[in-house]
ZAGURO-147559 format. One line per 5 residues: number of its first residue (from 1); their letters; for each residue x, y, z of N, C-alpha, C. Coordinates in Angstrom, 3 decimals. Layout:
BEGIN
NUM> a> X Y Z X Y Z X Y Z  ...;
This chain:
BEGIN
1> mnrsv> 231.927 0.016 -29.461 231.163 1.125 -29.994 231.645 1.632 -31.148  230.763 2.293 -31.592 230.875 2.900 -33.157 231.684 3.419 -33.549  232.527 2.986 -34.576 233.463 3.806 -35.575 233.366 5.328 -35.985  231.910 5.300 -36.084 231.872 6.688 -36.381 231.470 7.667 -35.459  231.305 7.442 -34.198 231.224 8.111 -32.857 232.925 8.418 -32.564;
6> eskrw> 233.836 7.154 -32.605 235.172 7.538 -32.447 235.987 8.555 -32.736  235.425 8.469 -34.269 236.336 9.253 -35.406 236.077 10.923 -35.215  235.217 10.987 -34.681 234.675 12.539 -34.751 235.270 13.618 -33.749  235.303 14.672 -34.038 236.048 15.748 -33.121 234.946 16.648 -32.548  235.058 16.423 -31.132 233.992 17.178 -30.263 234.754 18.247 -29.819;
11> gfvga> 233.843 19.251 -30.031 234.220 20.595 -28.915 232.969 20.976 -28.270  233.912 21.022 -26.945 232.530 21.665 -25.566 232.771 22.925 -25.532  231.555 24.054 -25.709 231.601 25.401 -25.468 230.961 25.291 -23.861  232.015 25.713 -23.066 231.775 25.500 -21.515 232.680 24.213 -21.076  233.291 24.579 -19.665 234.064 23.971 -19.244 233.498 23.364 -17.689;
16> gkmat> 232.029 23.499 -17.573 231.762 23.410 -16.152 231.128 22.072 -15.996  230.381 21.788 -14.909 230.169 20.527 -14.424 229.525 19.549 -15.170  228.674 19.764 -16.069 228.024 19.166 -16.980 228.748 18.786 -18.578  229.907 19.577 -18.550 230.916 19.565 -19.955 231.609 18.305 -18.969  231.947 18.516 -17.971 233.204 17.753 -17.324 232.554 16.166 -16.760;
21> alikg> 231.366 16.044 -16.659 230.590 14.825 -16.511 230.447 13.832 -18.000  229.940 14.554 -19.046 230.032 14.443 -20.320 231.401 13.442 -20.553  232.371 14.573 -20.960 233.653 14.206 -21.408 234.244 13.261 -20.636  234.104 13.181 -19.329 234.914 11.999 -18.229 234.133 10.842 -18.778  232.739 10.883 -18.875 231.605 9.504 -18.846 232.192 9.081 -20.420;
26> mirag> 232.625 10.028 -21.668 232.521 9.401 -22.743 233.955 8.691 -22.866  235.259 9.464 -22.245 236.348 8.954 -22.197 236.253 7.491 -21.313  235.646 7.281 -20.221 235.682 6.389 -19.445 235.018 5.150 -20.350  233.755 5.480 -21.144 232.899 4.338 -21.825 234.081 4.218 -23.443  234.958 4.876 -23.387 235.710 4.370 -24.770 235.024 4.991 -25.996;
31> sakae> 234.016 6.133 -25.889 233.381 6.622 -26.911 234.021 7.884 -27.677  234.992 8.527 -27.068 236.042 9.247 -27.431 237.152 9.212 -26.865  238.208 9.772 -27.494 239.507 9.967 -26.958 239.783 11.256 -26.403  240.842 11.266 -25.425 240.672 13.121 -25.049 241.602 13.651 -26.256  242.294 13.051 -26.628 242.644 13.867 -27.943 241.719 14.327 -29.054;
36> sivas> 240.725 13.909 -28.951 239.584 13.791 -30.171 238.737 15.256 -29.210  238.942 15.780 -28.202 238.030 16.545 -27.647 239.060 17.773 -27.471  238.171 18.842 -27.633 238.605 20.189 -27.218 237.442 21.118 -26.778  237.874 21.894 -25.453 236.756 22.824 -24.739 237.040 23.963 -25.079  236.121 24.944 -24.697 236.643 26.165 -24.480 235.484 27.042 -23.426;
41> dpdea> 236.260 28.218 -22.865 235.454 28.917 -21.483 236.421 30.034 -21.703  235.720 31.327 -21.042 236.510 32.480 -20.887 236.953 32.427 -19.474  236.601 31.501 -18.762 237.217 31.265 -17.323 238.470 30.396 -17.173  239.771 31.151 -17.104 240.909 30.455 -17.052 240.994 29.221 -16.258  240.556 29.384 -14.965 240.689 28.719 -13.751 239.539 27.006 -14.077;
46> ararl> 238.634 27.468 -14.865 237.503 26.199 -15.194 238.292 25.584 -16.355  239.029 26.486 -17.441 239.499 25.327 -18.328 240.719 24.765 -18.069  241.677 25.088 -17.043 242.469 24.292 -16.211 242.194 23.405 -15.735  240.893 23.475 -14.974 240.734 22.587 -13.716 239.947 21.123 -15.278  239.409 21.741 -16.139 238.990 20.497 -17.081 239.900 19.686 -17.560;
51> agetg> 241.039 20.424 -18.185 242.363 20.158 -19.106 243.016 19.148 -17.978  243.171 19.636 -16.282 243.509 18.478 -15.319 243.108 17.276 -15.217  242.007 17.407 -15.093 240.832 16.148 -14.935 240.695 15.410 -15.831  240.670 15.727 -16.993 240.486 14.988 -18.450 241.253 14.895 -19.498  242.448 15.616 -19.382 243.545 15.598 -20.218 243.337 16.275 -21.705;
56> vvtle> 241.697 16.923 -21.905 241.536 17.443 -23.331 242.465 18.845 -22.973  242.346 19.485 -24.537 242.808 20.317 -25.029 241.691 21.696 -24.543  242.133 22.519 -23.984 241.005 23.862 -23.745 241.576 25.081 -24.568  240.522 26.065 -24.891 240.552 27.252 -25.581 240.082 28.407 -24.850  240.612 29.415 -25.192 239.654 30.497 -25.109 238.498 31.076 -25.886;
61> snael> 238.962 31.061 -27.220 238.508 31.507 -28.323 237.400 30.333 -28.769  235.784 30.484 -28.915 235.202 29.624 -29.282 235.132 29.186 -30.961  235.718 30.642 -31.469 236.016 30.145 -33.036 237.053 29.399 -33.472  237.998 29.466 -32.530 238.890 28.531 -32.964 238.434 26.872 -32.482  237.714 26.571 -31.482 237.055 25.565 -31.152 236.264 24.907 -32.306;
66> aaksd> 235.562 26.020 -32.981 234.537 25.643 -33.946 235.461 25.258 -35.475  236.419 25.620 -35.684 237.352 25.041 -36.832 238.088 23.694 -36.346  238.128 23.209 -34.985 238.678 22.026 -34.489 237.515 20.891 -34.516  236.322 21.241 -34.654 235.607 20.110 -34.521 234.422 19.839 -35.530  233.916 18.669 -35.269 233.012 18.214 -36.319 231.513 18.283 -35.577;
71> livla> 231.408 18.220 -34.344 230.295 18.443 -33.674 230.674 19.273 -32.249  229.695 20.371 -32.264 229.643 21.738 -31.118 228.629 21.031 -30.244  228.981 20.902 -28.636 228.086 20.769 -27.859 228.078 22.209 -26.771  226.609 22.586 -26.756 226.966 23.953 -26.287 226.669 23.538 -24.636  227.715 23.524 -23.910 227.609 23.116 -22.260 227.357 24.554 -21.734;
76> ikpqa> 226.168 25.496 -21.863 226.402 26.496 -21.405 225.428 26.907 -20.629  224.868 27.886 -19.557 223.942 28.589 -18.904 223.338 29.094 -20.072  221.766 28.904 -19.484 221.043 29.633 -20.701 220.985 30.778 -20.782  221.516 32.130 -19.644 221.548 33.259 -19.541 222.684 33.870 -20.678  223.448 32.721 -20.816 225.186 33.040 -21.845 224.818 32.969 -23.176;
81> aasvl> 223.570 31.921 -23.458 223.139 31.444 -24.692 223.305 32.431 -25.970  222.737 33.851 -25.840 222.764 34.797 -26.601 223.821 35.257 -27.371  224.813 35.430 -26.105 226.069 35.969 -26.428 226.990 34.704 -27.297  227.100 33.571 -26.664 227.453 32.800 -27.285 227.029 32.404 -28.706  226.096 32.353 -28.709 225.659 32.000 -29.937 225.714 33.335 -31.474;
86> delrp> 225.790 34.194 -30.714 226.628 35.573 -31.646 227.827 35.137 -32.123  228.720 34.907 -31.245 229.916 34.883 -31.307 230.264 33.496 -32.276  229.259 32.227 -32.113 229.554 31.279 -33.221 228.736 31.211 -34.455  227.895 32.275 -34.250 227.492 32.270 -36.155 228.004 32.665 -37.040  229.252 33.065 -36.983 229.981 33.318 -38.189 230.953 32.161 -38.705;
91> vvtpq> 231.135 31.226 -37.850 231.988 30.305 -38.126 231.254 28.930 -38.106  229.936 28.805 -37.508 229.445 27.397 -37.989 229.114 27.353 -39.626  229.061 25.687 -39.756 228.469 26.041 -41.256 227.611 24.201 -41.023  226.910 24.112 -42.308 225.923 23.110 -42.122 226.609 21.612 -41.645  228.202 21.872 -41.943 228.925 20.566 -41.886 229.323 20.353 -40.492;
96> hlivs> 228.926 21.190 -39.589 229.004 20.786 -38.172 227.681 20.375 -37.880  227.797 19.621 -36.762 226.430 19.261 -35.884 226.350 19.862 -34.736  225.202 20.865 -34.036 225.417 21.441 -33.092 224.120 20.773 -32.272  224.892 20.324 -30.974 223.938 19.612 -29.610 224.224 20.284 -28.918  223.172 20.839 -27.959 223.097 21.871 -26.942 222.372 21.163 -25.925;
101> iaagv> 222.915 21.176 -24.647 222.538 20.918 -23.731 222.047 21.976 -22.430  221.805 23.132 -23.229 221.545 24.520 -22.562 220.202 24.341 -22.101  219.699 24.161 -20.589 218.559 24.079 -20.412 217.532 25.460 -20.786  216.063 24.815 -21.436 215.236 26.055 -21.735 215.622 26.696 -22.920  216.989 26.359 -23.509 217.049 27.318 -24.980 216.396 26.249 -25.931;
106> slkal> 215.561 26.853 -26.616 214.462 26.119 -27.970 215.353 26.019 -28.720  214.914 25.122 -29.942 215.586 24.537 -31.171 215.380 25.930 -32.029  214.004 26.488 -31.643 213.628 27.580 -32.690 214.940 28.802 -31.997  215.110 29.173 -30.640 216.359 30.138 -30.219 217.553 29.683 -30.874  217.877 28.529 -30.936 219.105 28.101 -31.352 219.480 28.318 -33.091;
111> edglg> 217.943 28.398 -34.123 217.973 28.703 -35.150 218.143 30.047 -35.421  217.575 30.710 -34.791 217.610 32.340 -34.765 218.992 32.784 -34.374  219.598 32.161 -33.286 221.008 32.789 -32.909 221.947 32.111 -34.113  221.683 30.872 -34.671 222.885 30.655 -35.286 222.859 30.311 -36.878  221.365 30.271 -37.244 221.105 30.213 -38.915 220.239 29.145 -38.519;
116> edlrl> 219.412 29.310 -39.711 218.056 28.208 -39.757 218.780 26.780 -40.737  219.639 26.880 -41.088 220.304 25.735 -42.405 221.261 24.677 -41.633  220.976 24.904 -40.016 221.787 23.933 -39.165 221.336 22.671 -38.947  222.113 21.983 -38.828 221.786 20.286 -37.975 221.839 20.436 -36.721  220.812 20.621 -35.909 220.485 20.846 -34.092 219.934 19.609 -33.535;
121> vrvmp> 220.845 19.528 -32.710 220.161 18.551 -31.605 219.775 19.132 -30.165  218.818 19.159 -29.400 218.650 19.672 -28.041 218.594 18.061 -27.356  219.415 18.566 -26.451 219.983 17.373 -25.191 219.479 17.890 -23.539  218.873 16.993 -22.789 219.296 17.135 -21.375 219.495 16.124 -20.745  220.866 16.211 -20.389 221.603 15.041 -19.669 221.240 15.134 -18.305;
126> ntpal> 221.917 14.689 -17.535 222.060 14.914 -15.987 223.580 14.371 -15.764  224.048 14.684 -14.376 225.505 14.389 -14.014 225.933 13.200 -13.773  224.947 12.348 -13.334 225.263 10.814 -13.340 225.774 10.373 -14.385  225.757 11.159 -15.402 226.678 10.597 -16.900 228.332 10.560 -16.621  228.550 10.815 -15.254 230.003 10.741 -14.589 230.581 9.310 -14.596;
131> vgega> 229.629 8.688 -13.956 229.636 7.229 -13.538 228.948 6.196 -14.727  228.534 6.941 -15.850 227.849 5.998 -16.541 226.545 5.648 -16.422  226.261 6.439 -15.684 224.489 5.938 -15.162 223.644 7.251 -15.498  223.882 8.090 -16.859 223.413 9.434 -17.139 221.865 9.012 -17.672  220.985 9.755 -17.436 219.419 9.804 -18.144 219.081 11.105 -18.835;
136> sgycl> 219.171 10.888 -20.291 219.206 12.005 -21.156 217.892 11.999 -21.885  217.344 13.008 -22.300 216.513 12.974 -23.260 216.887 14.197 -24.178  216.418 13.715 -25.331 216.661 14.657 -26.263 215.642 14.631 -27.666  215.657 15.578 -28.171 214.901 15.729 -29.666 215.746 16.565 -30.643  215.184 16.359 -32.091 215.607 16.700 -33.126 215.368 17.895 -33.911;
141> grhal> 216.298 18.897 -34.184 215.845 19.808 -35.218 215.295 19.366 -36.680  215.050 20.290 -37.337 214.221 19.878 -38.293 215.580 19.380 -39.448  216.484 19.938 -39.522 217.418 19.718 -40.421 218.269 18.498 -40.161  218.057 18.147 -38.458 219.109 16.856 -38.303 218.507 15.659 -39.348  219.821 14.907 -39.468 219.737 13.508 -40.237 219.737 12.494 -39.369;
146> addet> 219.493 11.281 -39.874 219.098 9.779 -39.569 220.614 9.835 -38.582  221.571 9.887 -39.336 222.997 9.650 -38.875 223.348 10.661 -37.548  222.647 11.781 -37.579 222.891 12.264 -36.453 222.065 12.160 -35.498  221.291 11.609 -35.503 220.509 11.036 -34.196 221.428 9.827 -33.701  221.680 8.926 -34.655 222.312 7.775 -34.487 223.811 8.100 -33.689;
151> lvrac> 224.574 9.038 -34.076 225.793 9.449 -33.397 225.697 10.232 -31.743  224.362 10.939 -31.999 224.283 11.916 -30.370 223.558 10.377 -29.621  222.993 9.879 -29.890 222.521 8.497 -29.082 223.514 7.584 -28.562  224.157 7.569 -29.531 225.392 6.449 -29.230 226.149 7.277 -28.169  226.552 8.357 -28.349 227.383 9.116 -27.297 226.337 9.139 -25.849;
156> lesvg> 225.178 9.459 -25.589 224.537 9.512 -24.759 224.120 8.104 -23.906  224.339 7.122 -24.997 224.369 5.673 -24.372 225.411 4.959 -23.827  226.566 5.891 -24.202 227.827 5.485 -23.164 228.131 5.914 -22.018  226.729 6.659 -21.572 227.013 7.369 -20.227 225.770 6.903 -19.660  225.303 6.026 -20.352 223.801 6.033 -19.752 222.517 5.412 -20.611;
161> gayrv> 221.470 6.270 -20.199 220.357 6.139 -21.031 219.868 7.024 -21.928  219.417 6.875 -22.989 218.848 7.714 -23.902 217.536 7.824 -24.310  216.710 8.925 -24.131 215.198 8.852 -24.649 214.729 9.925 -25.242  214.232 9.650 -26.566 213.701 10.690 -27.673 212.391 11.123 -27.184  212.212 12.444 -26.893 211.009 13.023 -26.859 210.570 14.194 -27.358;
166> perll> 209.304 14.463 -27.621 209.151 15.655 -28.671 209.576 17.033 -27.459  210.084 17.856 -28.330 210.889 19.074 -27.742 209.727 19.720 -26.612  208.690 19.612 -26.843 207.637 20.066 -25.407 207.811 19.812 -24.072  208.295 18.277 -24.152 208.561 17.511 -22.993 209.849 17.833 -22.362  210.670 18.601 -23.030 212.239 18.596 -22.465 212.159 19.617 -21.220;
171> davtg> 211.506 20.379 -20.967 211.072 21.093 -19.688 210.933 20.068 -18.502  209.994 19.104 -18.843 209.842 17.985 -17.761 210.881 17.018 -17.668  211.586 16.411 -18.570 212.693 15.911 -18.513 213.792 16.732 -17.646  213.786 18.077 -18.024 215.058 19.004 -16.737 214.287 19.102 -15.408  212.831 19.049 -15.117 212.658 18.963 -13.909 212.768 17.573 -13.424;
176> lsgsg> 212.551 16.477 -14.045 212.898 14.854 -13.503 214.074 14.735 -13.381  214.805 14.477 -14.499 216.290 13.742 -14.423 217.096 14.754 -14.581  217.069 15.982 -14.934 218.268 17.100 -15.027 218.133 17.480 -13.551  216.991 17.689 -12.675 217.301 18.324 -11.325 216.868 17.009 -10.315  216.647 16.026 -10.809 216.121 14.835 -9.839 217.523 14.321 -9.200;
181> pafvy> 218.876 14.297 -9.749 219.740 13.741 -8.709 219.934 14.533 -7.538  219.834 15.887 -7.316 219.656 16.444 -6.267 218.814 16.028 -5.442  217.446 15.956 -6.119 216.420 15.157 -4.886 216.719 14.104 -4.052  217.531 13.363 -5.240 218.058 12.022 -4.532 218.925 11.787 -3.480  219.719 12.994 -4.163 220.804 13.237 -2.793 220.353 13.853 -1.539;
186> imiea> 219.187 14.339 -1.345 218.427 14.712 -0.176 218.118 13.561 0.432  217.419 12.630 -0.430 216.773 11.562 0.262 217.898 10.533 0.648  218.863 10.647 0.309 220.281 9.639 0.746 220.316 10.109 1.959  220.632 11.607 1.982 220.975 12.135 3.154 220.257 12.054 4.290  218.742 11.964 4.054 218.033 11.845 5.017 217.730 10.752 5.489;
191> ladgg> 217.786 9.713 4.684 217.974 8.086 5.163 219.020 7.778 6.074  220.430 8.419 5.647 221.714 8.190 6.683 221.545 9.100 7.949  220.697 9.947 7.889 220.538 10.758 8.969 219.652 9.827 9.889  218.752 9.267 9.249 217.458 8.336 10.170 218.589 7.255 10.787  219.624 6.834 9.844 220.522 5.875 10.489 221.186 6.209 11.470;
196> vrvgl> 221.865 7.546 11.722 222.411 7.906 12.544 221.506 8.309 13.856  220.632 8.625 13.663 219.745 9.119 14.658 219.029 7.923 15.712  219.343 6.318 14.935 219.060 5.362 15.562 220.096 4.586 15.952  221.391 5.369 15.729 222.655 4.604 16.183 223.672 3.873 15.658  223.531 4.118 14.179 224.555 3.724 13.066 225.727 4.950 13.157;
201> preia> 226.535 4.370 12.635 228.140 5.159 12.452 227.566 6.107 11.258  227.999 7.261 10.642 227.728 8.029 9.884 228.022 7.240 8.388  229.595 7.033 8.615 229.932 6.421 7.122 229.296 5.347 6.465  228.999 3.941 7.857 228.288 3.036 7.343 226.273 3.311 7.201  226.131 4.256 7.677 224.664 4.702 7.510 224.439 5.363 5.963;
206> valaa> 225.791 6.381 5.749 225.774 6.841 4.054 225.928 5.701 3.188  226.588 4.660 3.608 226.885 3.555 2.700 225.771 2.541 2.358  224.771 2.482 3.531 223.675 1.510 3.331 222.745 2.543 2.556  222.384 3.700 2.810 221.186 4.696 2.052 221.854 4.503 0.804  222.882 4.640 0.431 223.120 4.863 -1.129 222.948 3.721 -1.601;
211> rtvlg> 223.449 2.395 -1.201 223.057 1.224 -1.757 222.003 1.125 -1.761  221.220 1.271 -0.669 219.820 0.880 -0.883 219.197 1.377 -2.286  219.537 2.831 -2.190 218.878 3.477 -3.611 219.238 2.813 -4.962  220.410 2.890 -4.648 221.442 1.969 -6.193 220.471 0.956 -6.491  220.434 -0.242 -5.366 219.678 -1.551 -5.658 218.335 -1.325 -6.114;
216> sakmv> 217.540 -0.455 -5.190 216.255 -0.340 -5.545 216.031 0.423 -7.066  216.777 1.105 -7.564 217.022 1.556 -8.655 217.011 0.474 -9.600  218.032 -0.353 -9.804 218.130 -1.447 -10.212 217.086 -2.440 -10.250  216.124 -2.867 -9.540 215.315 -3.772 -9.101 214.073 -3.093 -10.160  213.577 -1.844 -10.174 212.673 -1.181 -11.316 213.357 -1.185 -12.703;
221> letkl> 214.668 -1.208 -13.021 214.848 -1.172 -14.317 214.849 -2.906 -14.688  215.435 -3.708 -13.781 215.615 -4.664 -14.560 214.442 -5.721 -14.242  213.778 -5.661 -13.300 212.882 -6.200 -13.344 211.302 -5.857 -13.925  211.264 -4.824 -14.294 210.307 -4.085 -15.349 209.259 -4.430 -14.403  209.034 -4.482 -12.857 207.554 -4.478 -12.034 207.104 -3.420 -11.838;
226> htgel> 206.128 -3.062 -11.467 205.776 -1.796 -10.948 206.429 -1.368 -10.045  206.169 0.121 -9.355 207.130 0.233 -8.173 206.236 0.061 -6.859  204.862 0.040 -7.036 203.982 -0.639 -5.863 204.160 -1.905 -5.869  204.129 -2.688 -6.697 204.227 -4.025 -6.286 205.768 -4.529 -5.829  206.812 -3.598 -6.266 208.107 -3.708 -5.729 208.207 -3.326 -4.115;
231> kdqvt> 207.172 -2.423 -4.121 206.935 -1.976 -2.704 206.644 -3.027 -1.942  205.482 -3.336 -2.116 204.510 -4.331 -1.525 205.484 -5.554 -1.364  206.424 -5.682 -1.786 207.458 -7.001 -1.591 207.916 -7.109 -0.336  208.351 -5.701 0.226 208.951 -5.325 0.977 208.125 -5.137 2.404  206.679 -4.829 2.079 206.035 -4.523 3.384 204.961 -5.561 3.608;
236> spggt> 205.262 -6.198 4.797 204.530 -7.472 5.501 203.670 -6.653 6.219  202.372 -7.326 6.557 201.111 -6.796 7.458 201.635 -6.558 8.797  201.848 -5.489 9.194 201.953 -5.004 10.799 203.628 -5.098 11.096  204.136 -4.819 9.957 205.718 -4.877 9.923 206.229 -3.764 10.095  207.420 -3.700 10.168 208.172 -2.428 10.178 208.301 -1.505 9.288;
241> tiagi> 208.313 -1.988 7.960 208.222 -1.039 6.444 206.992 -0.335 6.895  205.802 -0.875 6.585 204.506 -0.288 6.891 204.372 0.647 7.643  204.981 0.901 8.837 205.285 1.701 9.994 206.084 2.682 9.372  206.774 2.607 8.561 207.765 3.688 7.961 207.292 4.435 6.920  206.640 3.605 6.336 205.499 4.192 5.193 204.511 5.013 5.496;
246> haler> 203.910 4.534 6.585 202.914 5.477 7.132 203.703 6.748 7.685  204.540 6.836 8.378 205.245 7.810 8.537 205.578 8.845 7.490  206.143 8.330 6.677 206.592 8.994 5.209 205.189 9.477 4.643  203.963 8.818 4.521 202.897 9.587 3.999 202.086 10.591 5.041  202.462 10.540 6.211 202.197 11.556 7.075 202.755 12.956 7.181;
251> ggira> 203.985 12.486 6.437 204.689 13.591 6.134 204.892 14.366 4.853  203.858 13.467 3.957 203.726 14.507 2.989 204.497 13.911 1.608  205.278 12.799 1.961 206.831 12.870 1.064 206.206 12.568 -0.492  204.999 11.974 -0.991 204.688 11.900 -2.536 204.569 13.492 -3.068  203.929 14.390 -2.089 203.208 15.550 -2.730 204.491 16.472 -2.665;
256> aiida> 205.464 16.559 -1.859 206.680 17.160 -1.929 207.436 16.820 -3.257  207.776 15.544 -3.194 208.345 14.835 -4.425 207.752 15.557 -5.908  206.745 15.554 -5.962 205.863 15.910 -7.311 206.005 17.548 -7.516  205.677 18.142 -6.275 206.062 19.519 -6.181 207.634 20.125 -6.652  208.498 19.163 -6.061 209.714 19.459 -6.608 210.026 19.607 -8.039;
261> veaat> 209.581 18.313 -8.859 209.597 18.264 -9.881 208.810 19.228 -11.012  207.564 19.687 -10.383 206.824 20.309 -11.056 207.387 21.800 -10.782  208.215 22.337 -9.688 208.679 23.247 -9.560 209.902 23.532 -10.600  210.698 22.532 -10.751 211.875 22.630 -11.465 211.560 22.679 -12.782  210.455 21.903 -13.272 209.810 21.940 -14.836 209.817 23.674 -15.058;
266> draae> 208.956 24.208 -14.056 208.383 25.393 -14.370 209.492 26.552 -14.255  210.380 26.058 -13.482 211.587 27.292 -13.669 212.116 26.999 -15.290  212.076 26.105 -15.526 213.121 25.576 -16.763 211.920 26.131 -18.112  210.550 26.423 -17.577 209.983 26.887 -18.719 210.357 28.209 -18.696  210.158 28.994 -17.347 210.604 30.275 -17.339 211.726 30.868 -17.698;
271> larea> 212.770 30.040 -17.639 213.914 30.272 -18.425 213.956 30.614 -19.937  213.006 29.779 -20.342 213.034 29.796 -21.958 212.160 30.497 -22.354  211.050 31.322 -21.747 210.426 32.642 -21.763 211.305 33.683 -21.914  212.309 33.750 -20.650 213.231 34.725 -20.662 214.218 34.742 -21.720  214.640 33.763 -22.210 215.722 33.715 -23.450 214.835 34.247 -24.534;
276> dsnra> 213.728 33.686 -24.754 212.821 33.996 -25.858 212.552 35.621 -26.197  212.274 35.973 -24.550 212.073 37.791 -24.549 213.342 38.424 -25.076  214.319 38.109 -24.221 215.905 38.502 -24.549 216.152 38.853 -26.294  215.713 37.716 -26.847 216.090 37.374 -27.975 215.387 38.212 -28.913  213.954 38.522 -28.358 212.734 39.484 -29.323 213.036 40.827 -28.905;
281> akptr> 214.103 41.344 -28.170 214.243 42.515 -27.810 215.750 42.717 -28.909  216.414 41.968 -29.376 217.599 42.151 -29.955 217.095 42.670 -31.545  218.228 43.473 -32.157 217.614 44.005 -33.417 217.299 42.641 -34.492  216.317 42.224 -35.526 216.318 41.534 -36.355 217.410 41.434 -37.402  217.876 40.460 -37.369 219.206 40.219 -38.517 218.505 39.114 -39.318;
286> esrap> 219.245 39.665 -40.672 218.797 38.774 -41.675 219.251 37.371 -41.681  218.792 36.275 -42.313 219.160 34.922 -42.141 220.170 34.586 -43.185  220.826 33.813 -42.801 222.105 33.254 -44.018 221.381 32.808 -45.036  221.796 32.740 -46.234 221.367 32.233 -47.234 221.699 30.823 -47.032  220.648 30.098 -47.535 220.350 28.457 -47.499 222.099 27.743 -47.903;
291> nrrge> 222.377 26.641 -47.625 223.591 26.184 -48.094 223.394 24.797 -48.304  223.842 24.416 -49.734 223.970 23.211 -50.256 223.791 22.139 -49.226  222.815 21.359 -49.287 223.013 19.980 -48.238 223.450 18.892 -48.694  223.533 17.510 -47.922 224.150 16.683 -48.438 222.771 15.587 -49.028  223.024 14.306 -49.884 221.782 13.790 -50.254 220.830 13.280 -49.037;
296> adplp> 221.391 12.887 -48.143 220.663 12.262 -46.764 219.417 12.994 -46.675  218.477 12.597 -46.724 216.939 13.143 -45.889 217.008 13.495 -44.539  216.619 14.833 -44.214 216.464 15.266 -42.953 215.370 14.334 -42.020  215.303 14.032 -40.988 214.455 13.291 -40.367 213.109 14.558 -39.977  212.236 14.075 -39.812 210.649 14.842 -39.414 210.834 15.503 -38.448;
301> addsn> 210.220 16.781 -38.711 210.329 17.770 -37.414 209.990 16.775 -36.090  210.615 17.307 -35.296 210.433 16.154 -33.619 209.593 16.700 -32.791  208.451 16.090 -33.008 207.309 16.188 -32.168 206.579 14.542 -31.933  207.248 13.905 -32.114 207.206 12.610 -32.158 206.385 11.991 -30.826  205.999 10.567 -30.562 206.167 9.746 -29.456 207.075 9.523 -28.867;
306> pqadt> 207.362 9.659 -27.752 208.478 9.140 -26.862 209.156 7.897 -27.151  210.526 7.805 -27.643 210.889 6.354 -27.868 211.185 5.481 -26.659  211.616 4.344 -26.859 211.824 3.354 -25.941 213.378 3.670 -25.408  213.530 3.626 -24.365 215.142 3.583 -23.547 216.153 3.011 -24.686  216.907 3.575 -25.191 218.080 2.604 -26.155 218.957 2.260 -25.209;
311> rrs> 219.259 2.183 -23.932 220.416 2.280 -23.274 221.175 0.449 -23.341  222.196 0.806 -23.957 223.313 -0.365 -24.159 223.132 -1.608 -23.158  222.913 -2.637 -23.530 222.916 -3.985 -22.355 224.295 -3.925 -21.886;
């Protein structure tokens, strides 16, 4: 693990499921130690739960968290973004790296809320990061440095795969991999129900279904073969698999899954528009005066081509 990652002080604003998944994953992978992480949340029960599960220090004050952190991760719901950004604005500096995992909250919204001179990275992770199998998309703000990308990507790769995309595609990442685990759980549940329907005990049916999905996913990632080719390898003429595929196609499974991803993507975009509308309704505030920056050049504004998966081997 990169020593620069291990030496950083991490602050998580929010102690919910996604923050818990990332914190547990980072500690599990050795990319951060519990004593180098603090988290804040207005909910005392959420703070107690996170502290009990991870051993990190929890705080009520976001200002105190900022003072104890090099990186601030905004693990908040988009509806709470405006108030959280208002609270953080007086206490964050260009020495902080701000990483937002708030769905639908754009880099522009973060700049408007916190100040235009800050180093920002926007990330859309997913909860399988908890078991080291996350899939995250990210994009960079205009003042983010090459070292910032290296740091964030190392963190994300410690809990799964990381993909750099233009910001305009982050809603699609939200719809596919952000919401996708819930869709896959429904598929696993349905497979298990099918197993029970034909006589298997529930416990065995769930295990068989889950391991079938796990193994199939690994086949896709490790063989690099097209999914259609992998499907054909299992499908013999007149056999059991083609009979099952026929039933799936008759039920419209492809269209249903595509519609689910599209609906989740549209909702992410809707949340972004709502956040923009709420921000526009607030009184305009003067931006902070520019701060003196380090010598390292910022990376280009991020509307670049998607990068290859940089997951650790």
